[in-house]
C-alpha positions in Angstrom: 266.7 76.3 11.8 267.5 75.9 15.5 266.6 72.5 16.9 264.9 72.4 20.3 265.9 69.4 22.3 262.7 69.5 24.3 260.7 69.2 21.2 262.1 65.7 20.5 264.2 66.8 17.5 267.4 65.2 19.0 265.8 61.8 19.7 268.3 59.2 18.5 267.2 57.2 15.4 269.4 54.3 14.3 268.9 51.4 11.9 266.9 49.4 14.4 264.2 52.1 14.3 264.2 51.8 10.5 263.9 48.0 10.8 260.9 48.4 13.1 259.2 50.7 10.5 260.0 48.2 7.8 257.6 45.8 9.4 254.8 47.8 7.9 256.2 47.2 4.4 256.3 43.4 5.2 252.7 43.6 6.2 251.8 45.2 2.9 253.8 42.5 1.0 252.0 39.7 2.9 248.7 41.4 2.3 249.4 41.6 -1.4 250.3 37.9 -1.5 247.2 36.8 0.4 244.7 38.7 -1.8 246.6 38.4 -5.1 247.0 42.1 -5.6 250.2 41.6 -7.6 252.1 44.6 -6.1 254.4 42.8 -3.7 257.4 43.0 -6.1 256.8 46.7 -6.6 256.6 47.3 -2.9 259.8 45.5 -2.1 261.7 47.1 -4.9 260.4 50.6 -3.9 261.2 50.0 -0.2 264.8 48.8 -1.0 265.3 51.7 -3.3 264.1 54.1 -0.6 266.6 52.7 1.9 269.6 52.6 -0.5 268.9 56.0 -2.0 268.3 57.8 1.2 271.4 56.2 2.8 273.5 57.4 -0.1 272.0 60.8 -0.1 272.5 61.2 3.6 276.1 60.3 3.3 276.6 62.5 0.3 274.8 65.5 1.8 276.8 65.3 5.0 280.0 65.7 2.9 278.6 68.6 0.9 277.5 70.4 4.0 281.0 70.1 5.4 282.6 71.4 2.2 280.3 74.4 2.0 281.2 74.9 -1.7 278.9 76.4 -4.4 280.3 74.0 -6.9 279.5 71.0 -4.8 275.9 72.4 -4.4 275.7 72.8 -8.1 276.8 69.3 -8.7 274.2 67.9 -6.3 271.5 70.0 -7.9 272.5 68.7 -11.4 272.6 65.1 -10.0 269.1 65.4 -8.6 267.8 66.6 -11.9 269.6 63.9 -13.8 268.2 61.2 -11.5 264.8 62.7 -11.8 265.0 62.7 -15.6 266.0 59.0 -15.5 263.1 58.2 -13.2 260.7 60.1 -15.5 261.8 58.6 -18.8 262.8 55.1 -17.8 260.5 54.1 -14.9 257.5 56.3 -15.1 256.6 57.0 -18.7 254.7 54.4 -20.6 255.0 56.3 -23.9 258.3 57.9 -25.0 259.4 60.0 -27.9 262.7 60.4 -29.6 265.3 62.6 -27.7 263.0 62.5 -24.7 265.8 62.1 -22.1 267.7 65.4 -23.0 264.4 67.3 -23.5 263.1 66.3 -20.1 266.5 67.0 -18.5 266.6 70.5 -20.0 263.0 71.1 -19.0 263.7 70.2 -15.4 266.9 72.2 -15.2 265.2 75.2 -16.7 262.4 75.1 -14.1 264.0 73.8 -10.9 267.3 75.8 -10.9 266.0 79.4 -11.5 262.9 78.9 -9.3 264.9 77.4 -6.5 267.5 80.2 -6.6 264.9 82.9 -6.6 262.9 81.2 -3.9 265.8 80.6 -1.6 267.3 84.1 -2.1 264.1 86.2 -1.9 261.3 84.1 -0.4 263.4 82.5 2.3 265.6 85.6 2.7 268.9 83.6 2.5 271.7 86.0 1.4 274.0 83.2 0.3 271.4 81.3 -1.7 273.7 78.3 -2.3 273.8 77.6 1.4 273.7 73.7 1.3 271.4 73.3 4.2 268.9 75.7 2.6 269.2 75.2 -1.2 269.6 71.5 -1.6 266.4 70.5 0.3 264.4 73.1 -1.8 265.8 72.0 -5.2 265.3 68.4 -4.2 261.6 68.9 -3.4 261.1 70.8 -6.7 262.8 67.9 -8.7 260.6 65.3 -7.0 257.4 67.3 -7.7 258.1 68.1 -11.3 258.4 64.5 -12.2 254.7 63.9 -11.9 253.8 66.9 -14.0 256.2 66.0 -16.8 255.1 62.4 -16.8 251.4 63.2 -16.9 251.7 65.9 -19.6 254.0 64.0 -22.0 252.1 60.7 -21.6 248.8 62.4 -22.3 250.2 64.2 -25.4 251.8 61.1 -26.9 248.7 58.9 -26.2 246.3 61.5 -27.6 248.4 62.1 -30.7 248.1 58.4 -31.5 244.4 58.2 -30.8 243.4 61.5 -32.5 245.8 61.5 -35.4 243.0 62.2 -38.0 241.8 65.3 -36.1 245.3 66.8 -35.9 246.0 66.0 -39.5 242.8 67.7 -40.5 244.0 70.9 -38.7 247.4 70.6 -40.4 245.8 70.2 -43.8 243.8 73.4 -43.4 247.1 75.3 -42.9 247.5 75.3 -39.1 250.9 75.2 -37.6 251.9 72.3 -35.5 251.4 74.3 -32.3 248.0 75.6 -33.5 246.9 72.1 -34.4 248.0 70.6 -31.1 246.9 73.5 -28.9 243.8 71.7 -27.5 245.9 68.7 -26.7 248.5 70.9 -25.0 245.9 72.8 -23.0 244.4 69.5 -21.7 247.8 68.0 -20.9 248.9 71.0 -18.9 245.5 71.2 -17.1 245.8 67.6 -16.1 249.4 68.0 -15.1 248.7 70.9 -12.7 245.6 69.3 -11.2 247.4 67.2 -8.5 249.3 70.3 -7.3 246.1 72.3 -7.1 244.4 69.6 -5.2 247.3 69.3 -2.8 247.3 73.0 -2.1 243.6 72.9 -1.5 243.8 70.4 1.4 246.9 71.6 3.1 246.5 72.5 6.8 242.8 71.6 7.3 242.8 68.0 5.9 246.5 67.1 5.9 249.7 68.3 7.4 252.3 68.1 4.6 255.8 66.6 4.9 257.8 69.8 4.8 255.8 71.3 7.7 256.0 68.0 9.7 259.8 67.8 9.2 260.3 71.4 10.3 258.2 70.8 13.5 260.0 67.6 14.3 263.3 69.4 13.7 262.4 71.9 16.5 261.0 74.8 14.5 258.0 76.8 15.6 254.7 75.8 14.1 254.2 79.3 12.6 257.5 79.2 10.9 256.9 75.7 9.7 253.6 76.7 8.2 255.1 79.7 6.3 257.9 77.4 5.0 255.3 75.0 3.7 253.4 77.9 1.9 256.6 79.0 0.2 257.6 75.5 -0.9 254.1 74.8 -2.3 254.2 78.0 -4.4 257.6 77.1 -5.7 256.5 73.6 -6.5 253.5 74.9 -8.4 255.6 77.2 -10.6 258.3 74.6 -11.2 255.7 71.9 -12.2 254.0 74.3 -14.6 257.3 75.5 -16.3 258.7 71.9 -16.6 255.4 70.6 -18.0 255.2 73.4 -20.6 258.8 72.9 -21.8 258.5 69.1 -22.1 255.1 69.2 -23.7 256.1 71.8 -26.3 259.2 69.7 -27.2 257.1 66.5 -27.4 254.8 68.2 -29.9 257.7 69.5 -32.0 259.1 65.9 -32.2 255.9 64.1 -33.0 254.8 66.7 -35.6 257.8 67.5 -37.8 258.6 70.8 -39.6 256.8 69.5 -42.7 253.5 69.2 -40.7 253.6 65.5 -40.7 252.7 63.3 -37.7 255.6 61.0 -37.1 254.3 58.1 -35.1 257.5 56.3 -35.7 259.1 58.6 -33.2 256.8 57.4 -30.4 257.9 54.3 -28.5 255.7 52.3 -26.1 258.1 49.4 -25.5 259.6 49.3 -22.0 263.3 50.0 -21.9 264.0 47.1 -19.5 262.1 44.5 -17.6 262.9 43.2 -14.2 261.5 39.8 -13.2 262.4 37.2 -10.6 260.7 34.2 -9.0 258.7 34.5 -5.8 260.3 32.9 -2.8 258.6 29.7 -1.5 258.3 31.0 2.0 256.0 33.8 0.8 253.8 31.2 -0.8 253.7 29.3 2.5 252.8 32.5 4.4 250.1 33.1 1.8 248.6 29.7 2.3 248.9 29.8 6.1 247.3 33.3 6.5 244.7 32.7 3.8 243.6 29.4 5.2 241.0 31.0 7.7 239.6 33.2 4.9 239.4 30.2 2.5 237.7 28.2 5.3 235.1 30.8 5.8 234.6 31.6 2.1 234.8 27.9 1.2 232.1 26.9 3.7 229.8 29.7 2.6 230.3 28.8 -1.0 229.8 25.1 -0.3 226.6 25.8 1.5 225.4 28.1 -1.3 226.3 25.5 -4.0 224.6 22.7 -2.0 221.5 24.8 -1.6 221.4 25.6 -5.3 222.0 22.0 -6.2 219.2 20.9 -3.9 216.8 23.3 -5.6 217.9 22.1 -9.0 217.4 18.5 -8.0 214.0 19.3 -6.5 213.0 21.0 -9.7 214.1 18.1 -11.9 212.2 15.6 -9.6 209.1 17.7 -9.8 209.2 17.9 -13.6 209.8 14.1 -13.9 206.8 13.4 -11.7 204.6 15.7 -13.7 205.7 14.0 -16.9 205.0 10.5 -15.4 201.5 11.6 -14.2 200.6 13.1 -17.6 200.3 9.7 -19.5 198.4 8.0 -16.7 195.8 10.7 -16.6 195.3 10.4 -20.4 
């Protein structure tokens, strides 16, 4: 992809530009504190992870591009799948099953590697498919997209198996195999897992300009080529998400329902693997009180006026009833 300097692709970007953009994260954190949304810690952790991970990846990829070695590219592809598996199993999944980490890793490798090789070699027409500048971005996007599909499908299967255990056991008692008994659950899980990708493809171009196309345009590529690249990437993402979801879902069913047609809920775990907690800095609390003071003043005045009005009506009603009770004996 040739960069066009006139298109702004060579505009210098340093850490000061990143710091300016980080102000928007600070705004979200303050907003969360003021309105008690409870997502400030998640925002900060996600932003810090974003900075650290992208900085490491940028340094690593620069070295890999300079090496131009297929083994280095294979190592990066495996590392991306490994980190994607860790994110899926440890951070994203609320319910887990036994041997989930190796099963998800194999599912992601079996989907992202062959699809990325075929896509780069034939769809992108790159003779040397392991070209670092072409292959690594593609396999990286496939890894990131398959995470959502695997998480959605496996979580739905494990949750449904716990809630509808009696129904599955009835099918098993009538002689159905474990795949036959769990087929409705598998179908629903795969349908739900593919829905986000279908919705994303439906709105591309008219409603939203996707990231791949935006990056290609900012890098100096023509709009037509950027649009075609985005089409190819979306089709590859759809296939990788479907294949990874199918593999991980089938393995989840084979673990939860053993070879003796018994549902093994003892193989399902809902407890988080780790928990991160730390105290909120005092200056954030001060910011919350300072910024929230005008809102509290407005809301407080309105609530005070409303309460005084209600209290006045109640007092008037009590006074009227007392007068009516006092007048009743005198009239008799």
